[in-house]
FINUGU-694248 format. One record per residue (C-alpha): residue number from 0; chain; y, x, z. Coordinates in steps of 0.1 Angstrom, whole numbers. Layout:
BEGIN
> i, ch, v, u, w
> NUM, A, Y, X, Z;
...
This chain:
BEGIN
> i, ch, v, u, w
> 0, A, 388, 2026, 1988;
> 1, A, 368, 2029, 2023;
> 2, A, 380, 2051, 2046;
> 3, A, 365, 2082, 2051;
> 4, A, 344, 2081, 2085;
> 5, A, 351, 2108, 2109;
> 6, A, 328, 2124, 2132;
> 7, A, 343, 2130, 2166;
> 8, A, 328, 2162, 2184;
> 9, A, 330, 2166, 2222;
> 10, A, 328, 2206, 2226;
> 11, A, 316, 2226, 2257;
> 12, A, 333, 2243, 2281;
> 13, A, 367, 2236, 2290;
> 14, A, 372, 2260, 2319;
> 15, A, 341, 2280, 2310;
> 16, A, 356, 2289, 2274;
> 17, A, 393, 2285, 2281;
> 18, A, 398, 2323, 2266;
> 19, A, 379, 2314, 2237;
> 20, A, 398, 2279, 2228;
> 21, A, 432, 2296, 2233;
> 22, A, 420, 2319, 2204;
> 23, A, 404, 2293, 2183;
> 24, A, 425, 2262, 2187;
> 25, A, 455, 2277, 2169;
> 26, A, 431, 2290, 2141;
> 27, A, 417, 2257, 2136;
> 28, A, 451, 2241, 2137;
> 29, A, 468, 2265, 2113;
> 30, A, 440, 2270, 2089;
> 31, A, 429, 2234, 2085;
> 32, A, 414, 2239, 2052;
> 33, A, 387, 2264, 2064;
> 34, A, 370, 2233, 2083;
> 35, A, 354, 2201, 2072;
> 36, A, 376, 2174, 2070;
> 37, A, 351, 2148, 2080;
> 38, A, 351, 2157, 2114;
> 39, A, 375, 2165, 2142;
> 40, A, 376, 2178, 2181;
> 41, A, 379, 2147, 2202;
> 42, A, 372, 2163, 2236;
> 43, A, 361, 2198, 2254;
> 44, A, 342, 2189, 2289;
> 45, A, 336, 2211, 2315;
> 46, A, 341, 2223, 2353;
> 47, A, 356, 2252, 2370;
> 48, A, 333, 2269, 2397;
> 49, A, 327, 2257, 2433;
> 50, A, 330, 2218, 2421;
> 51, A, 308, 2198, 2445;
> 52, A, 310, 2168, 2421;
> 53, A, 294, 2191, 2395;
> 54, A, 263, 2188, 2374;
> 55, A, 244, 2194, 2343;
> 56, A, 249, 2232, 2347;
> 57, A, 263, 2251, 2373;
> 58, A, 296, 2260, 2365;
> 59, A, 315, 2296, 2363;
> 60, A, 343, 2282, 2351;
> 61, A, 376, 2306, 2366;
> 62, A, 401, 2295, 2343;
> 63, A, 434, 2280, 2360;
> 64, A, 433, 2242, 2357;
> 65, A, 471, 2237, 2348;
> 66, A, 465, 2260, 2323;
> 67, A, 434, 2243, 2309;
> 68, A, 454, 2212, 2310;
> 69, A, 485, 2226, 2289;
> 70, A, 461, 2242, 2264;
> 71, A, 444, 2204, 2255;
> 72, A, 479, 2187, 2258;
> 73, A, 491, 2214, 2231;
> 74, A, 464, 2202, 2209;
> 75, A, 460, 2166, 2215;
> 76, A, 426, 2172, 2227;
> 77, A, 411, 2150, 2255;
> 78, A, 396, 2171, 2286;
> 79, A, 369, 2156, 2300;
> 80, A, 356, 2170, 2338;
> 81, A, 319, 2173, 2343;
> 82, A, 313, 2155, 2378;
> 83, A, 278, 2144, 2372;
> 84, A, 261, 2156, 2402;
> 85, A, 234, 2131, 2409;
> 86, A, 227, 2136, 2449;
> 87, A, 265, 2128, 2459;
> 88, A, 270, 2111, 2493;
> 89, A, 299, 2090, 2508;
> 90, A, 312, 2124, 2528;
> 91, A, 316, 2142, 2493;
> 92, A, 339, 2118, 2480;
> 93, A, 369, 2133, 2499;
> 94, A, 365, 2169, 2487;
> 95, A, 397, 2184, 2480;
> 96, A, 394, 2205, 2447;
> 97, A, 377, 2178, 2430;
> 98, A, 403, 2153, 2438;
> 99, A, 431, 2175, 2430;
> 100, A, 415, 2180, 2396;
> 101, A, 416, 2140, 2389;
> 102, A, 450, 2140, 2404;
> 103, A, 460, 2164, 2377;
> 104, A, 441, 2155, 2346;
> 105, A, 450, 2120, 2353;
> 106, A, 485, 2129, 2342;
> 107, A, 474, 2143, 2308;
> 108, A, 492, 2137, 2274;
> 109, A, 458, 2125, 2258;
> 110, A, 440, 2104, 2284;
> 111, A, 414, 2128, 2305;
> 112, A, 378, 2112, 2310;
> 113, A, 353, 2120, 2336;
> 114, A, 313, 2128, 2331;
> 115, A, 293, 2110, 2356;
> 116, A, 260, 2102, 2372;
> 117, A, 265, 2089, 2405;
> 118, A, 273, 2054, 2407;
> 119, A, 292, 2063, 2440;
> 120, A, 314, 2084, 2425;
> 121, A, 320, 2061, 2398;
> 122, A, 333, 2035, 2419;
> 123, A, 353, 2058, 2437;
> 124, A, 369, 2073, 2405;
> 125, A, 377, 2037, 2390;
> 126, A, 398, 2027, 2425;
> 127, A, 413, 2062, 2429;
> 128, A, 418, 2073, 2395;
> 129, A, 420, 2043, 2371;
> 130, A, 438, 2061, 2342;
> 131, A, 406, 2084, 2338;
> 132, A, 381, 2068, 2313;
> 133, A, 341, 2073, 2324;
> 134, A, 315, 2087, 2305;
> 135, A, 276, 2082, 2314;
> 136, A, 259, 2116, 2316;
> 137, A, 231, 2125, 2299;
> 138, A, 217, 2137, 2329;
> 139, A, 205, 2105, 2338;
> 140, A, 179, 2111, 2310;
> 141, A, 181, 2075, 2293;
> 142, A, 145, 2078, 2273;
> 143, A, 137, 2041, 2272;
> 144, A, 160, 2024, 2247;
> 145, A, 160, 1992, 2269;
> 146, A, 179, 2015, 2297;
> 147, A, 202, 2027, 2270;
> 148, A, 211, 1988, 2261;
> 149, A, 216, 1983, 2299;
> 150, A, 242, 2011, 2300;
> 151, A, 260, 2006, 2269;
> 152, A, 265, 1971, 2284;
> 153, A, 284, 1982, 2312;
> 154, A, 322, 1978, 2309;
> 155, A, 327, 2008, 2331;
> 156, A, 318, 2032, 2304;
> 157, A, 338, 2042, 2273;
> 158, A, 309, 2064, 2262;
> 159, A, 271, 2067, 2272;
> 160, A, 251, 2099, 2262;
> 161, A, 214, 2091, 2260;
> 162, A, 186, 2115, 2262;
> 163, A, 180, 2134, 2230;
> 164, A, 148, 2116, 2226;
> 165, A, 165, 2089, 2215;
> 166, A, 184, 2102, 2187;
> 167, A, 160, 2098, 2159;
> 168, A, 151, 2059, 2168;
> 169, A, 167, 2049, 2138;
> 170, A, 153, 2013, 2135;
> 171, A, 161, 2008, 2171;
> 172, A, 199, 2021, 2169;
> 173, A, 204, 2001, 2139;
> 174, A, 203, 1969, 2160;
> 175, A, 231, 1978, 2180;
> 176, A, 266, 1961, 2170;
> 177, A, 294, 1980, 2161;
> 178, A, 312, 1980, 2196;
> 179, A, 278, 1996, 2211;
> 180, A, 277, 2020, 2183;
> 181, A, 312, 2032, 2192;
> 182, A, 300, 2039, 2228;
> 183, A, 270, 2064, 2216;
> 184, A, 276, 2096, 2221;
> 185, A, 246, 2118, 2206;
> 186, A, 237, 2156, 2221;
> 187, A, 232, 2174, 2189;
> 188, A, 215, 2205, 2198;
> 189, A, 191, 2204, 2226;
> 190, A, 168, 2230, 2229;
> 191, A, 146, 2214, 2257;
> 192, A, 110, 2210, 2245;
> 193, A, 108, 2170, 2232;
> 194, A, 79, 2165, 2256;
> 195, A, 94, 2177, 2288;
> 196, A, 84, 2157, 2318;
> 197, A, 108, 2177, 2344;
> 198, A, 143, 2173, 2327;
> 199, A, 156, 2149, 2355;
> 200, A, 144, 2173, 2380;
> 201, A, 161, 2204, 2362;
> 202, A, 193, 2183, 2367;
> 203, A, 187, 2178, 2402;
> 204, A, 181, 2211, 2410;
> 205, A, 217, 2220, 2396;
> 206, A, 233, 2192, 2418;
> 207, A, 213, 2207, 2448;
> 208, A, 229, 2240, 2439;
> 209, A, 262, 2226, 2438;
> 210, A, 261, 2210, 2473;
> 211, A, 246, 2239, 2488;
> 212, A, 264, 2257, 2515;
> 213, A, 271, 2298, 2510;
> 214, A, 242, 2304, 2533;
> 215, A, 216, 2281, 2516;
> 216, A, 193, 2294, 2492;
> 217, A, 182, 2268, 2463;
> 218, A, 154, 2283, 2442;
> 219, A, 159, 2279, 2404;
> 220, A, 141, 2252, 2391;
> 221, A, 110, 2264, 2370;
> 222, A, 108, 2245, 2338;
> 223, A, 75, 2234, 2325;
> 224, A, 83, 2228, 2293;
> 225, A, 70, 2243, 2260;
> 226, A, 85, 2283, 2259;
> 227, A, 109, 2268, 2289;
> 228, A, 114, 2304, 2303;
> 229, A, 124, 2317, 2265;
> 230, A, 159, 2307, 2268;
> 231, A, 182, 2289, 2245;
> 232, A, 180, 2300, 2211;
> 233, A, 202, 2281, 2184;
> 234, A, 172, 2286, 2157;
> 235, A, 148, 2270, 2178;
> 236, A, 174, 2241, 2185;
> 237, A, 172, 2234, 2150;
> 238, A, 135, 2229, 2151;
> 239, A, 136, 2207, 2176;
> 240, A, 125, 2170, 2161;
> 241, A, 158, 2155, 2178;
> 242, A, 181, 2180, 2164;
> 243, A, 209, 2167, 2148;
> 244, A, 222, 2187, 2117;
> 245, A, 254, 2183, 2096;
> 246, A, 233, 2164, 2069;
> 247, A, 222, 2143, 2094;
> 248, A, 255, 2131, 2105;
> 249, A, 269, 2130, 2069;
> 250, A, 238, 2114, 2054;
> 251, A, 225, 2094, 2085;
> 252, A, 247, 2086, 2116;
> 253, A, 278, 2079, 2098;
> 254, A, 268, 2056, 2075;
> 255, A, 252, 2036, 2102;
> 256, A, 283, 2035, 2121;
> 257, A, 279, 2062, 2146;
> 258, A, 309, 2090, 2151;
> 259, A, 307, 2106, 2183;
> 260, A, 284, 2137, 2189;
> 261, A, 281, 2161, 2219;
> 262, A, 275, 2199, 2212;
> 263, A, 257, 2215, 2244;
> 264, A, 263, 2248, 2259;
> 265, A, 287, 2254, 2288;
> 266, A, 263, 2280, 2302;
> 267, A, 256, 2299, 2272;
> 268, A, 284, 2322, 2263;
> 269, A, 311, 2320, 2239;
> 270, A, 292, 2339, 2211;
> 271, A, 269, 2309, 2212;
> 272, A, 295, 2283, 2209;
> 273, A, 312, 2303, 2180;
> 274, A, 278, 2298, 2162;
> 275, A, 279, 2262, 2168;
> 276, A, 316, 2256, 2155;
> 277, A, 306, 2277, 2126;
> 278, A, 273, 2256, 2119;
> 279, A, 291, 2220, 2127;
> 280, A, 326, 2223, 2116;
> 281, A, 332, 2254, 2094;
> 282, A, 331, 2253, 2057;
> 283, A, 303, 2280, 2046;
> 284, A, 327, 2300, 2023;
> 285, A, 353, 2306, 2056;
> 286, A, 325, 2312, 2084;
> 287, A, 331, 2350, 2078;
> 288, A, 369, 2344, 2083;
> 289, A, 363, 2327, 2114;
> 290, A, 338, 2350, 2127;
> 291, A, 357, 2382, 2120;
> 292, A, 389, 2362, 2135;
> 293, A, 372, 2358, 2165;
> 294, A, 351, 2384, 2169;
> 295, A, 380, 2410, 2160;
> 296, A, 403, 2399, 2193;
> 297, A, 396, 2423, 2218;
> 298, A, 407, 2398, 2244;
> 299, A, 372, 2377, 2240;
> 300, A, 338, 2387, 2258;
> 301, A, 315, 2371, 2235;
> 302, A, 283, 2389, 2250;
């Protein structure tokens, strides 16, 4: 009998949603039959506030790093530091806070990773923290399949997250070797307009904000995409042509040999994170019970 393929989810909010995971993970462990048996939580990614190396989103995570690491160790989940700033310079590599985080998470029971954009940072991490595995960030906006192939061919990366616009390029994806497929990590629930031409500029704006001094005023990026000012709605993301549903995962991606799926949402709040978990991981007949268990916890600020 062929073993069942498992979808490995990479969830948002390592620091940002620490309080949420502190309540949810015991539920997930103790009531595993409430959740699909064809998926698991492979990693949780994020960064605390004030990280020069941070990228993708401006993080407001305030949880203590040692508490975060202890929680991940307790549940055998890989922690990933989101250090995808694309504008780093040599002088930024000495940042005390980011180096302390790398030293700490290098001691994790389950190997920790770092999501990177900058090759400068990549080379530094390889030399300084060799026990941390590396993930190529979606902030590189790899929309050309040839660029994805080049990135997959780099031995530096354990995983590569392509731009979401390659999600449904099934004819090209089918040509990958199994080794390459094992490295691809699809971004499932992106809400950005599939025709947006300013995605890279949006990410660079976040990088610029993370490098700014307290006296600098960096204006917000003005999205030029369709309905770009409307904010994130999961219902809107589901209508995106690149959206990856649970049916897509089970009927297309897993049979093709792809097993890694990233859920975005570090900056969206824990109420939306719960909706993602209900949709992607929870059996329909238990979604109400999971929702009640989380909503009725007065320690969580879900709105």
